[in-house]
C-alpha positions as CSV (number, residue, x, y, z in Angstrom):
1,X,-184.4,27.0,63.7
2,X,-180.8,26.4,65.0
3,X,-178.0,26.3,62.5
4,X,-174.5,25.7,63.5
5,X,-172.1,28.2,61.9
6,X,-169.5,27.1,59.4
7,X,-166.0,26.9,61.0
8,X,-163.5,29.5,60.0
9,X,-160.5,28.3,58.0
10,X,-158.2,28.5,61.0
11,X,-160.5,26.2,63.0
12,X,-160.5,23.5,60.3
13,X,-156.8,22.7,60.2
14,X,-154.2,22.4,62.9
15,X,-151.3,24.9,62.9
16,X,-148.7,24.2,60.3
17,X,-145.7,22.0,61.3
18,X,-142.6,24.0,62.3
19,X,-140.8,23.4,59.0
20,X,-143.8,24.9,57.0
21,X,-144.0,28.1,59.1
22,X,-141.6,29.8,56.7
23,X,-144.3,29.6,54.0
24,X,-147.4,30.1,56.1
25,X,-146.3,33.0,58.3
26,X,-145.2,36.4,56.9
27,X,-142.5,36.8,59.5
28,X,-141.9,33.6,61.4
29,X,-140.7,34.3,65.0
30,X,-137.5,32.5,65.8
31,X,-137.8,29.4,67.9
32,X,-135.5,29.0,71.0
33,X,-132.6,27.5,69.0
34,X,-132.9,30.1,66.3
35,X,-133.0,32.9,68.9
36,X,-129.8,31.4,70.4
37,X,-128.1,31.6,67.0
38,X,-129.2,35.2,66.5
39,X,-127.9,36.1,70.0
40,X,-124.3,35.2,69.1
41,X,-122.0,38.2,69.1
42,X,-122.0,40.0,65.8
43,X,-124.6,38.0,64.1
44,X,-127.4,40.6,64.0
45,X,-125.0,43.3,62.9
46,X,-123.7,41.1,60.1
47,X,-127.3,40.3,59.1
48,X,-128.0,44.0,58.6
49,X,-125.1,44.1,56.1
50,X,-126.1,40.8,54.6
51,X,-129.5,42.1,53.7
52,X,-127.7,44.5,51.4
53,X,-125.9,41.7,49.7
54,X,-129.2,39.9,48.9
55,X,-130.8,43.1,47.9
56,X,-128.1,44.0,45.4
57,X,-127.6,40.5,44.0
58,X,-128.8,40.0,40.4
59,X,-129.9,36.5,41.4
60,X,-130.3,34.9,44.8
61,X,-128.6,31.6,43.9
62,X,-125.7,30.1,45.9
63,X,-123.0,31.1,43.4
64,X,-124.2,34.8,43.2
65,X,-124.3,35.4,47.0
66,X,-122.0,33.0,48.8
67,X,-118.7,34.8,47.9
68,X,-120.0,38.1,49.2
69,X,-121.3,36.5,52.4
70,X,-118.0,34.8,53.0
71,X,-116.2,38.1,52.6
72,X,-118.7,39.7,55.0
73,X,-118.1,37.0,57.6
74,X,-114.3,37.4,57.2
75,X,-114.5,41.2,57.6
76,X,-116.6,40.9,60.7
77,X,-114.4,38.1,62.1
78,X,-117.5,35.9,62.3
79,X,-117.6,32.2,61.5
80,X,-119.3,31.7,58.2
81,X,-121.6,29.0,59.7
82,X,-122.7,31.4,62.4
83,X,-123.6,34.0,59.8
84,X,-125.5,31.4,57.7
85,X,-127.4,30.1,60.7
86,X,-128.4,33.6,61.4
87,X,-129.7,34.0,57.8
88,X,-131.5,30.7,58.2
89,X,-133.0,31.8,61.5
90,X,-134.1,35.1,60.0
91,X,-135.7,33.5,57.0
92,X,-137.3,30.4,58.4
93,X,-137.6,31.1,62.2
94,X,-135.7,27.9,62.9
95,X,-132.3,26.3,62.5
96,X,-133.5,23.3,60.5
97,X,-134.9,23.7,57.0
98,X,-134.6,22.4,53.5
99,X,-131.4,23.8,51.7
100,X,-131.1,27.5,52.5
101,X,-130.6,28.8,49.0
102,X,-133.5,26.8,47.8
103,X,-135.7,28.5,50.4
104,X,-134.3,31.9,49.5
105,X,-135.2,31.2,45.8
106,X,-138.7,30.2,46.7
107,X,-139.4,33.1,49.1
108,X,-138.0,35.6,46.6
109,X,-135.8,38.7,47.0
110,X,-138.3,41.0,48.6
111,X,-139.5,38.6,51.3
112,X,-135.9,37.4,52.0
113,X,-134.5,40.9,52.4
114,X,-137.5,42.0,54.5
115,X,-137.1,39.1,56.9
116,X,-133.4,39.6,57.3
117,X,-133.8,43.3,57.9
118,X,-136.6,42.7,60.4
119,X,-134.4,40.2,62.3
120,X,-131.3,42.4,62.3
121,X,-133.3,45.3,63.7
122,X,-135.0,43.3,66.4
């Protein structure tokens, strides 16, 4: 008696859309645009320091972390937007996402810090 096997979960659904990868993958690999953002001079080094800012913050909201990140970008002579694109690329694997600090809040401190540290060490 032939019985067709039940498909595995991965066979039932297509891969998640690019903007959902940040929730579905533990460490989303940067797409081509995100990789270019991370390749800008000084970005990965600043991310290593930025991970410490997120790690030591009492909360991960915009008001608690933005001033320290701005200071970091000034100290490193790095444009703030380049630093934040690097953070976005590290956390989401892309350069387009819902508001960054909303994503950081949803992902939580541990996962946010782990992704930033993983990207800064790559």
